[in-house]
N, C-alpha and C positions, 0 to 999 in steps of 0.2 A: 694323867697323873697330876696330883696336887703339886703346886709350886709355892715355895716360901716367899719369893720376891716379886714374881710377875704373875700374869694370868696363868691359869692351869695349862699344862702341856696337852695340846690336842692335835691329833692327826685327822685331817678332813679328807674325805673322798667324794667323788662325783660319780654317780651310777647312772648309766644310760641303758634303756631297754629293760627287759625283764625276762626271766627264765634261767636257763643254765648259765653257770659262770664260764663265759667264753674267753674273754681277754681282760687281763689286768695290766695297767700301765703305771709304773712306779717312778716318781720323780726323785729329786735330790735327797740324799741322805747326809750330805756334807754341806757345811755352811758356805762354801765358796762356789757351789755348783749353780751359778747364776744363769748360765746358758741353758742348763737343764730345767731350771725353774721357768724360764721364759717359754721354752718349748712346750712344757706341760700346760702352761696357761693357754697357749695357742691351740693345743689339742682339745682342751676342754671347750674352748670357744667354737672350734670347728664341729665338735660332736653335738653341742647344743643346737647348732643350725641344722645338722644332719637329722637329729632327732625330731626337731620341729617340722622338718619336711617329710617325716615318716621313713627315714632312711636306715633306721636300725633294724636288723633282720629279726623276724618273729622268733620268739623263744630264746633270744640271745641277750646276755647281759654283759656290759663293759664297765669296768671300774677304773677310774683314774685317781691316783693319789698324788696331787701336785707337789707335796713336800712332806718328808718324813722327819725333818730336823729344822723347824723354823727357829728354835732357840739359837742355834749356832749361827744361822744366817743373820739373825737380828743383831748379834754382837760381832759379826765379821770374823768368825773362827771356823776353820775347816772341820775340825772334829768336835765332839761333844764338849761344850764350854766348861763343864765342871771338872772333868778328869782327862780330857784329851783322847778318849777312846773313840773308835770308829764303828758306827752302827752297822755299816756294811761288812764288818768283819765279825759279826756276832750271831749270825744265823746258824741254825733255826731259832736261836734264842733260848732263854731260861727265865721263866716268869718269877723265880725266887732269887734271881741273881743281881748283878750290878745294874745300874740304870739303863745303860745301852743294851744289855742283854734282855731286860724286860721290855724295852721298846721293840727290839727285834722279834721277840716272842709274840707280842701283841699284834704286830704287823703280819707276821707269818701265819698266825692262826686265822686271820681273815682272808688271806690270799693263796693259801697252799693248794686249794682245790680247783683253781682255774685251769682251763685247758692250755691257754697260752699266757706267758708272762713276758712283759717288755719292761726293761729297766733303762732309764736315761742315766747313763753312768759316766764317770770320769776316771782317768788314769791315776795310778798311785804316785807318779812324779809329775811335776809341772811341765806343760808343753801343749802343742797343738797336733791334731791328727788330720789325715784325710778322713772325711766322714765315712763310717763303715758300721757293719753289724759284727758283733763279736760273740763267740760261743766257746765254752769250755768243752774239752773232749772228755766226756763222761761215759760214752756209749749210748747216751740218750739224745745227743745233739741231732738236729734236723736241718741239714744244709739246704735241702730242697725248699723248705718253708722259709729259710733265711733269705733266699733269693727273691721272695715275694715283696720284700721291702724295696727292691730296685735301687739299693745303694751301690756306689761304685765297687766296693769290696765287701766280701764276707770273710772273716778270719776265724780260724779255729786254733786253739792252743792247748797244750797239755797242762793240766792244773798242777800247781805246786801244793805241798801240804797245807800251807796257810790259806789256799784258795777254797778249802773245804768249808770255810765259814762264810763264804759269799752268798748273797741272795741267789744269784744265777745258778750256782752249783747246787744249792739245796732245793731250789725249784725243780731242777732236773731230776734229782734223786727222788723227789716226791711226785714224780710223773707229770710235771708241768713242762711243756715245751718252751724253753726259756731263751731269750735273746737280749743282749745288751746293745743299746743304740749309742754310738759315739758320734757326737755332733761337732767335732772340730775343736771348739773352745770349751773352757770351763768357767773362769772367773770374769769373763766379759762376754757381751752379747754380740754375735755375728749374725745379722738378720738373714743373710743369704744361706749360711749353713743351717740356721734354725729352720728356715722354710723348707730346706731339703729334708731335714729330719721329720718335720710335721707331715710333709707329703709322703715320705717313706712309711710312716705309721699308718696313714690313711690308706695307702695302697695295700698294706698288710691286712688291715681290717676287712677290706673288700675281698682280698685273696683267700682268707680263711672263712669267709661267709658270715662275719659278724655284722657288717654293714652292707647296704646295697648302693650307697653313694660314697664317693671318695674324692679323688683329686684328678684334675685333667693332666697333671704332669706325668709323662710316660716313664720316667726313671731310667735306670741303667740295666744292662745285662751284667749282673754282678760277677766279678772274678773272685774265685775262692782261693784263699791263701793260707798256708800253714805258717803261723807266727814263729814257730821254732826255727824256720829256715831263713828268716829275715836277717839282713846284715845289721849288726848293732855297733854303734860307734860311741865310745865314751871319752870323757875328758882326761887327759894326762896331767893337766895342771888346773889349779884353782885360779880364778881371776874374773875380770870383766869380759863378758861374752858378747861378741858382735856377730850377729847371724846374717849370712848371705843367702841361704836357701831355706825355703819354707815348705810345708806339706803340699804335695801335688807337683812340685817342681821336678822336671827331668834333669838328671845330673850325669856327668861323665866321670869316669875313673880319673882320679888325680885332681879333680876340681876342688877349689877351696870352698867348703860349705860354711865355715865360720872361723873366727879368730878369737883367741883368748889372750887378753892383754894383762900385763902387770899393773895392778891397781895403783901403784905408787909412782912408777916412772913411765908407764904407757908403752913400753916396748912389747913386741909380740912374743908371748911365751909359746904359743902353739898355733899352727894352721891346721884346722880340722879338715881332713880329706876322706873321700871314699875311694876304695881300691876297686870298685866295680861300677859299671853303668847301671842306672836304674831310676826309680822314682822315690822321692822323699815321702815316707809314710807318716813319720812322727818327727817332730823337732822340739827341743828345749826352747823356751821363749823368754825366760827371765834374764835380766841383765847381769846377774852374777851366777857363777857355777863353782861347784866344789870339785876337787880331784876325784876321778872315777865316776862322776855323775853321768847318767845317760843323756846323750846329746841328740842322736839321730837313730832312727830305724829306717832302713832302706829296703825297698822291694827291688832286688837285683833283677836284671832283665831275664836271667835264666829261671827266675821263680815266678814270673808273671803267668 
């Protein structure tokens, strides 16, 4: 697209191999998805080496789009810098609509025919995850293929009405086997979590026959979880948030996971506790919280 103030808006992709559209890997659509940008750059780097060594399977084509929203990343804004809309809530897009609708339409036109679709995604609220693969329950989800990533967890959840505009959902409806890769962080880079995500993607590419070379990392035997059954803990007060437990930590019922402090006099407004034993799957990580904000999601022992 033409731009009035900066260079024209371009979305660049890297294609490896030739033949049928086998796997498409889509990077950040939001301007704060720095971890996802880094992971995509490392995937491109790995695939360049694999291709140079003749490791792309014959008749298979892999497309990597490292960034779908460089404008917002350049100015440090999560959503589209001009109007605050979210590209990932605009699919399948509309080529005569608003800017983000047209961007989504242009992207989807190029990627809707791939057999497999991988998105490096982030959550709609700030926080950190245990690295995992996420799918929407559309009737087209493929749990067996999700296990090929070798991530610790594979989660499936029932889509809400506003989820029907996500790339993952629309890929599935248009017969692409789609997976969202969650790599722990969003707005900062964790090298270890990033490496885990890169290795997971490389394992998947070998598993579906798109490449003949991958990674030496063995991965995990993935546990499949229903997100609808996870224990959700929200804040009863707004204030300064002091976190004690982070994703991956094992917790006991009654344990203090975090404290919320009065920002004026420092006294404790709330001690955040879990009423079940389990593992922290997600935690809020910013220093301030609002009342009713999501703080934790817990994999209760009965749900493992």
